[in-house]
C-alpha positions in Angstrom: 130.1 106.4 84.8 129.9 105.4 88.4 129.4 101.7 89.2 125.7 101.0 89.9 124.8 100.3 93.5 121.3 99.0 94.3 119.6 101.5 96.7 118.7 98.8 99.2 118.6 101.0 102.2 116.0 103.2 100.7 114.0 100.2 99.4 114.0 98.7 102.9 113.0 102.1 104.3 110.0 102.4 101.9 108.8 98.8 102.4 109.3 98.4 106.1 109.2 101.9 107.7 106.9 103.9 105.4 104.4 101.2 104.4 105.0 98.4 106.8 104.8 95.9 104.0 105.4 92.8 106.2 102.2 93.5 108.1 100.4 94.0 104.8 101.6 90.5 103.6 100.7 88.8 106.9 97.1 90.0 106.5 96.8 88.1 103.2 97.1 84.3 103.6 98.2 83.7 100.0 101.2 86.0 100.6 101.9 85.1 104.2 102.7 81.6 103.0 105.6 82.7 100.7 107.0 86.0 102.0 108.0 87.7 105.2 110.5 90.5 106.1 113.5 88.1 106.1 112.6 86.5 102.7 112.1 90.0 101.2 115.5 91.1 102.5 117.3 88.1 101.1 115.6 88.5 97.7 116.5 92.2 97.5 120.1 91.5 98.5 120.6 88.9 95.9 118.9 91.0 93.2 121.2 93.8 94.1 124.2 91.6 93.6 123.3 90.1 90.2 122.1 93.4 88.7 125.1 95.4 89.9 127.7 92.7 89.4 126.6 90.9 86.2 124.2 93.1 84.3 125.3 96.7 84.9 128.7 96.1 83.4 127.0 95.2 80.1 125.0 98.4 79.8 127.5 100.6 77.8 129.0 97.8 75.7 125.5 96.6 74.9 124.6 100.1 73.7 127.7 100.4 71.6 127.3 97.0 70.0 123.5 96.8 69.7 121.5 93.9 68.3 122.2 92.5 64.8 119.7 91.0 62.3 120.6 88.6 59.6 118.3 86.4 57.6 115.6 86.5 60.2 117.8 85.8 63.2 118.8 88.4 65.8 122.0 88.3 67.8 122.2 90.2 71.1 125.4 92.0 72.2 128.3 90.1 73.6 127.7 88.9 77.2 123.9 89.1 77.0 123.2 85.3 76.5 125.4 84.4 79.4 124.1 87.1 81.7 120.5 86.1 80.8 121.1 82.5 81.5 122.6 83.4 84.9 119.6 85.7 85.6 117.2 83.0 84.7 118.9 80.3 86.7 118.4 82.5 89.8 114.7 82.3 89.2 114.4 86.1 88.6 112.2 85.9 85.5 109.5 84.2 87.6 109.9 86.3 90.7 106.2 87.2 90.7 105.0 84.0 89.1 102.6 81.5 90.7 104.6 78.8 92.6 102.2 76.2 91.2 104.0 76.7 87.8 107.5 77.2 89.2 107.4 80.9 90.0 108.6 82.5 93.3 105.2 83.9 94.1 106.5 87.2 95.4 104.2 90.2 95.7 104.4 93.1 93.3 105.9 95.3 96.0 108.9 93.0 95.9 109.1 92.5 92.2 108.8 96.2 91.7 112.1 96.7 93.6 113.7 93.9 91.5 112.5 95.6 88.3 114.0 98.9 89.4 117.4 97.4 90.1 117.3 95.5 86.8 116.4 98.5 84.7 118.9 100.7 86.5 121.6 98.2 85.6 120.4 98.0 82.0 117.1 99.1 80.7 117.7 97.3 77.4 118.5 94.0 79.2 115.6 94.4 81.5 113.1 94.5 78.7 113.5 90.8 77.9 112.4 89.4 81.2 109.8 92.2 81.6 108.0 91.1 78.4 108.2 87.5 79.4 106.6 88.3 82.8 103.9 90.3 81.0 103.1 87.5 78.7 102.9 85.1 81.7 100.4 87.4 83.4 98.0 87.2 80.6 98.5 83.4 80.1 98.0 82.8 83.8 94.9 84.9 84.1 93.1 83.8 80.9 94.6 80.8 79.1 93.3 77.2 79.5 94.9 75.0 82.2 96.4 73.0 79.4 98.2 76.0 77.9 99.3 77.1 81.4 100.8 73.8 82.2 102.5 73.6 78.8 104.1 77.1 78.7 104.3 78.8 82.1 106.9 76.6 83.8 109.5 77.1 81.1 108.7 80.8 80.8 109.0 81.4 84.6 112.2 79.4 84.5 113.6 81.8 81.8 114.1 78.9 79.4 111.5 80.4 77.1 110.8 84.1 76.6 107.6 86.0 75.8 106.6 88.9 73.6 103.4 91.0 73.3 102.4 91.6 69.6 99.9 94.5 69.5 101.0 97.3 67.2 100.7 97.2 63.4 102.1 99.6 60.8 98.8 101.4 60.6 97.4 100.8 64.1 99.2 102.0 67.2 96.9 103.4 69.9 93.8 102.6 67.8 94.0 98.8 68.1 90.4 98.4 66.8 91.7 98.8 63.2 94.2 96.0 63.3 94.3 93.6 60.3 96.0 90.5 61.6 93.6 87.6 61.0 93.0 84.3 62.9 91.4 81.4 60.9 89.9 78.6 63.1 91.1 75.1 62.4 89.4 71.8 62.9 91.8 70.8 65.7 90.9 73.8 67.8 94.0 75.8 66.8 94.1 78.9 64.6 96.2 80.1 61.7 97.5 83.6 62.4 98.4 85.9 59.5 99.6 89.5 59.6 102.4 91.9 60.4 103.3 93.4 63.8 105.8 96.2 64.4 107.7 97.5 67.4 107.8 94.1 69.0 110.2 94.1 71.9 112.1 90.8 72.1 110.2 89.4 69.1 113.4 87.5 68.1 116.7 87.0 69.9 119.3 84.4 70.9 118.7 84.4 74.6 116.3 81.4 74.8 115.3 78.4 72.7 111.7 79.5 72.3 109.7 82.7 72.3 106.0 82.6 73.1 104.2 85.4 71.3 100.9 86.8 72.5 99.2 88.1 69.3 96.1 90.3 68.9 94.1 89.2 65.9 90.6 89.2 64.5 88.4 86.2 63.8 86.6 86.0 60.4 83.3 86.9 61.9 84.6 89.5 64.4 82.6 92.6 65.0 84.3 95.9 64.0 86.5 97.9 66.3 88.1 97.0 69.5 85.2 94.6 70.5 86.3 92.3 67.7 89.9 91.5 68.9 91.0 88.2 70.2 94.3 87.1 71.8 96.3 84.1 70.7 99.4 82.3 72.0 101.8 81.7 69.1 105.1 79.9 69.8 108.2 80.5 67.7 108.9 76.8 67.9 106.1 74.3 68.3 106.0 72.4 71.6 105.3 68.6 71.5 103.0 66.9 73.9 105.9 65.7 75.9 107.2 69.3 76.3 110.1 68.9 73.9 110.6 71.4 71.1 109.4 70.4 67.6 109.4 72.2 64.3 109.7 76.0 63.7 106.3 77.8 63.4 105.6 79.8 60.3 106.5 83.2 61.6 109.6 85.3 61.2 111.4 88.5 62.1 111.5 90.7 59.0 113.9 93.3 60.4 114.8 95.1 63.6 114.4 98.8 64.2 117.3 101.3 64.4 116.5 103.4 67.4 117.4 106.4 69.5 118.1 104.2 72.5 117.8 100.8 74.1 120.1 99.5 71.4 120.6 96.1 73.0 116.9 95.5 73.0 115.6 93.8 69.8 112.7 95.8 68.5 111.3 93.6 65.7 109.0 93.5 62.8 107.2 90.2 63.1 105.5 88.4 60.2 103.0 85.7 60.9 102.3 83.6 57.8 99.6 81.2 58.8 101.4 80.5 62.1 99.7 78.1 64.4 98.3 79.5 67.6 95.8 78.9 70.3 93.2 81.3 71.7 93.8 82.8 75.1 90.6 83.7 76.9 87.3 84.2 75.1 86.6 85.1 71.4 86.5 88.9 70.8 87.7 89.6 74.3 91.4 89.9 73.6 91.8 93.4 74.8 90.5 92.5 78.2 92.9 89.6 78.4 95.8 91.8 77.3 94.8 94.5 79.8 95.2 92.1 82.6 99.0 92.7 82.3 98.7 96.4 81.3 98.4 97.7 84.9 101.5 95.7 85.9 103.4 96.6 82.7 102.5 100.3 82.8 103.7 100.4 86.4 106.8 98.6 85.1 107.4 101.2 82.5 107.0 103.9 85.1 109.7 102.1 87.1 111.9 102.2 84.1 111.8 106.0 84.2 112.7 105.9 87.9 115.5 103.5 87.2 117.2 105.6 84.6 116.9 108.6 86.9 118.4 106.7 89.7 121.4 105.5 87.6 121.9 109.0 86.4 121.8 110.4 89.9 124.4 108.0 91.2 126.8 109.0 88.5 126.1 112.7 88.9 126.6 112.7 92.7 130.0 110.9 92.3 131.1 113.3 89.6 129.9 116.4 91.6 131.9 115.3 94.6 135.1 114.9 92.6 135.0 117.5 89.8 136.6 120.8 90.9 135.6 124.0 89.3 135.6 127.6 90.8 135.1 128.5 94.4 132.0 128.3 96.5 130.0 131.6 96.6 130.8 131.9 100.3 134.5 131.3 99.9 136.9 128.4 99.4 135.8 125.1 100.9 138.6 122.8 99.6 141.5 124.9 100.9 144.1 122.4 99.7 142.9 122.4 96.1 142.9 124.9 93.2 139.1 124.9 93.2 136.1 123.5 95.0 134.1 120.4 94.1 131.1 121.5 92.0 128.7 120.1 94.6 129.2 123.4 96.6 127.5 125.4 93.9 123.8 126.2 94.4 122.7 125.3 90.8 124.4 121.9 91.0 122.7 121.2 94.3 119.4 122.2 92.8 119.8 119.6 90.0 121.0 116.9 92.4 118.3 117.5 94.9 115.7 117.6 92.2 116.9 114.2 91.0 117.0 112.8 94.5 113.6 114.1 95.4 112.0 112.8 92.2 113.7 109.4 92.4 112.9 108.8 96.1 109.3 110.1 95.7 108.9 107.8 92.6 110.2 104.8 94.5 107.7 105.4 97.3 104.8 106.0 94.8 105.6 103.0 92.6 105.7 100.8 95.8 102.4 102.3 96.9 100.8 101.4 93.6 102.4 97.9 93.7 100.9 97.3 97.1 97.4 98.2 95.8 98.0 95.6 93.0 98.8 93.1 95.7 95.7 93.9 97.7 93.5 93.7 94.6 95.0 90.3 93.7 95.5 88.6 97.1 93.2 90.1 99.7 90.4 88.0 101.1 88.5 91.1 102.0 86.1 92.0 99.2 85.8 95.6 100.2 89.6 96.0 100.4 90.0 94.4 97.0 87.4 96.7 95.5 89.0 99.8 96.9 92.5 98.7 95.8 91.2 98.0 92.3 89.8 101.5 92.1 93.1 103.0 93.2 95.0 100.9 90.7 92.7 102.1 87.9 93.2 105.7 89.0 96.9 105.7 89.7 98.2 103.4 86.9 98.3 106.2 84.2 99.9 108.5 86.7 102.6 105.9 87.6 103.3 105.3 83.9 103.4 108.9 82.7 104.6 110.9 85.6 107.4 108.6 86.6 108.7 108.6 83.0 108.3 112.3 82.5 110.2 113.2 85.6 112.6 110.3 84.9 113.6 112.0 81.7 114.0 115.3 83.6 116.3 113.5 86.1 118.5 112.0 83.4 118.8 115.4 81.7 119.8 117.0 85.0 122.4 114.2 85.5 123.8 114.9 82.1 123.9 118.6 82.8 125.8 118.1 86.0 128.6 116.6 83.9 128.6 119.7 81.6 130.4 118.9 78.3 131.4 115.5 79.6 127.7 114.6 79.9 127.4 115.0 76.1 130.3 112.5 75.6 129.4 108.8 75.2 132.2 107.4 77.5 130.6 108.9 80.6 127.3 107.1 80.0 124.9 110.0 80.9 123.8 110.6 77.3 122.8 106.9 77.0 120.5 107.2 79.9 118.8 110.2 78.3 118.4 108.3 75.0 117.2 105.1 76.8 114.7 106.9 79.0 113.0 108.7 76.2 111.2 105.6 74.9 109.5 105.1 78.3 107.3 108.2 77.6 106.2 106.6 74.3 105.6 102.8 74.6 102.9 101.0 76.6 100.6 103.9 75.7 102.1 107.3 75.1 102.0 109.7 78.1 99.4 111.8 76.3 97.2 108.8 76.1 97.8 108.1 79.8 96.7 111.6 80.6 93.5 111.2 78.6 92.9 107.9 80.4 93.4 109.5 83.8 91.3 112.6 83.2 88.8 111.3 80.7 88.1 107.7 81.8 89.1 107.6 85.4 88.2 111.1 86.8 85.5 112.5 84.5 84.3 109.0 83.6 83.6 108.1 87.2 82.1 111.5 88.0 85.1 112.1 90.3 84.4 109.0 92.5 87.7 107.3 91.8 89.6 110.6 92.5 87.8 111.0 95.9 89.0 107.7 97.1 92.6 108.8 96.9 91.8 112.4 98.0 90.0 111.1 101.1 93.0 109.0 102.0 95.3 112.0 101.9 92.8 114.0 104.0 92.7 111.3 106.6 96.5 111.1 106.8 96.8 114.8 107.3 94.1 114.8 109.9 95.7 112.0 111.9 99.3 113.3 111.7 100.6 115.0 114.8 101.4 118.7 115.2 105.1 117.9 114.6 104.2 117.0 111.0 102.7 120.4 110.3 105.5 121.6 108.1 104.7 118.8 105.7 101.0 118.3 106.1 100.1 122.0 105.8 101.5 122.4 102.2 100.1 119.0 101.3 96.6 120.1 102.4 96.9 123.2 100.3 98.1 121.2 97.3 95.2 118.8 97.6 92.7 121.6 97.9 94.1 123.0 94.6 93.9 119.6 93.0 90.3 119.2 94.3 89.5 122.6 92.7 91.1 121.6 89.4 89.1 118.3 89.4 85.8 120.1 90.0 86.7 122.6 87.3 87.3 120.0 84.7 84.3 117.9 85.7 82.2 121.0 85.1 83.9 122.4 81.9 83.8 119.0 80.2 80.0 119.1 80.3 80.1 122.2 78.0 83.0 121.4 75.7 84.4 117.9 75.0 87.8 119.5 74.0 88.4 120.5 77.6 89.5 117.1 78.8 92.2 116.7 76.1 93.3 120.3 76.6 93.7 119.9 80.4 94.8 116.3 80.6 98.7 116.5 80.6 98.9 119.4 83.0 96.3 117.8 85.2 98.2 114.6 85.3 101.4 116.5 86.3 99.5 118.4 89.0 98.2 115.1 90.3 101.6 113.5 90.2 103.3 116.3 92.2 100.5 116.1 94.8 100.8 112.3 95.0 104.6 112.7 95.5 103.9 115.3 98.2 101.8 112.6 99.9 104.6 110.1 99.6 107.1 112.6 100.9 104.9 113.4 103.9 104.7 109.7 104.7 108.4 109.4 104.4 109.0 112.4 106.6 106.6 110.9 109.2 108.8 107.7 109.2 112.0 109.7 109.5 111.0 112.4 111.9 112.8 112.1 115.3 115.3 109.6 113.8 117.5 112.2 112.1 119.9 112.2 115.0 120.5 108.4 114.5 122.3 108.5 111.2 122.7 110.5 108.0 120.0 108.5 106.2 117.1 110.0 108.1 118.6 113.5 108.1 119.0 113.3 104.3 115.5 112.0 104.0 114.0 115.0 106.0 116.2 117.5 104.1 115.1 116.2 100.8 111.5 116.2 101.9 111.8 119.9 102.8 113.4 120.6 99.4 110.5 118.9 97.7 107.9 120.9 99.4 109.9 124.2 99.0 111.1 123.9 95.4 109.2 121.2 93.5 105.6 121.1 94.8 105.0 124.8 93.8 105.1 123.7 90.2 101.5 122.8 90.6 100.5 126.5 90.5 101.6 127.0 86.9 100.1 123.7 85.9 96.8 124.8 87.5 96.8 128.0 85.5 97.3 126.1 82.3 94.4 123.7 83.1 92.1 126.7 83.9 93.1 128.4 80.6 90.9 125.9 78.8 91.0 124.7 75.2 90.1 127.9 73.3 93.7 128.9 72.6 94.5 125.5 71.1 92.0 126.1 68.3 92.8 129.6 67.2 94.8 128.4 64.2 93.4 126.6 61.2 95.3 123.4 60.2 97.0 125.3 57.3 98.2 128.0 59.7 100.5 125.7 61.7 
């Protein structure tokens, strides 16, 4: 496998030339105090060094060795504790954390790039700081000041890790039926009892303490999801002076044996009257947990992008070096027995598909990250409200579409290698295995599609959709005539998506099955149109500069490929949406 190289040039292009992020930050005093273009550049450079130099070399060995469980303890692969310590000492765990508690205070638009580099280097490794950051988000937004002071500094510093304990053996998506109980105690704490499964980083040897956020129900809780509370439950109790005390009454019962992310400990966690403290208000645990969901779901989408990027880098290097057959137009490498496979149309199709999806995904994930920043930091109430609406609409697209096309990219990368792509030593098959989980956890992609179409589009009567649609219309209207080759197909794609949206809004009134029947194809049509908007914006930033260097010429060529070969996928998706739900119910259950 090729050595990983952080795509810093493209990240700078997206941040500075496409979205003018420095101006965005200057407009928000809270961000203007901590970040500017020079600071962002320095952070990305250093992140590129540690991810490529320290973490990426552990990716394959970590996959080969995996995590080991014995008597409740989990050992991560060789090199992981040392690499994690180095990563933590650099302040990377708290890159987006509040400086008041020791974080860097960087905007999500910056931490999103760091996440991409981390997960390209090693998705399994990146899950440990990701879960810690997610736990910190919920603690910061909802916990008492005492809990924040006690736990956040060491979590941001990477001295302590975090986990999110939601799923139970019988309760995955339907969290309303969880059974974990929380018994109130006289001192204001709670005794937490129950079993959680699929807990990423629930136990490991990377830190001295792990702070679990656990969903549980109070004795008098109402039924369903309205009866869930959130609790902070440390692995090791923390004394009043901040030192570590006795072990809490919780344990790791086992770790899962998985298809991929072998170096990430996926744990069964048993809470046996463990001491915990409530985060937020009683019976409002889901709201507290969902504070981090928009960030985490974007983060999972970025994982799909990351694996696609790593696969692309290896595939391009291989395609330039592997010689097989001659080009259809005649020999290219006259001094060799055959031409490099990059001359062949089908190899180019796969490489360009990967490149277009990766770079479109990087722009889209950055766009969503900037909406998160506006929603959190802007002092303009109207701007915050608009950004919150866009985040609500686009988060399921970011999670599901980036991971669906991320898997497609890893498969293309494997295919470029031919038989060698099926062999472990080249690393491509690991990326396929690792990427697959991204479509499943943090809410399966089918659930994301239901969220987009059912809750966000139909649930708002189309209002949320029109905010994004109107923005694209405005961009196309204001673009110059020289942008016509990109804006014309974008306008047509948006008109088709407008038509599909109206179709589902109307058909859902007659038949509740229509939403579920259309949701996945609708999300994909939305995703391809959103990427078309991103590619039009990137083309606008590159146009006229393609004579300066190969970067801009490559950007425009890839944009043209996207509009010619990938955007047309929306037409088959539209046909599926319009076909309705009837064909899904032609069979009785026993006829399957």
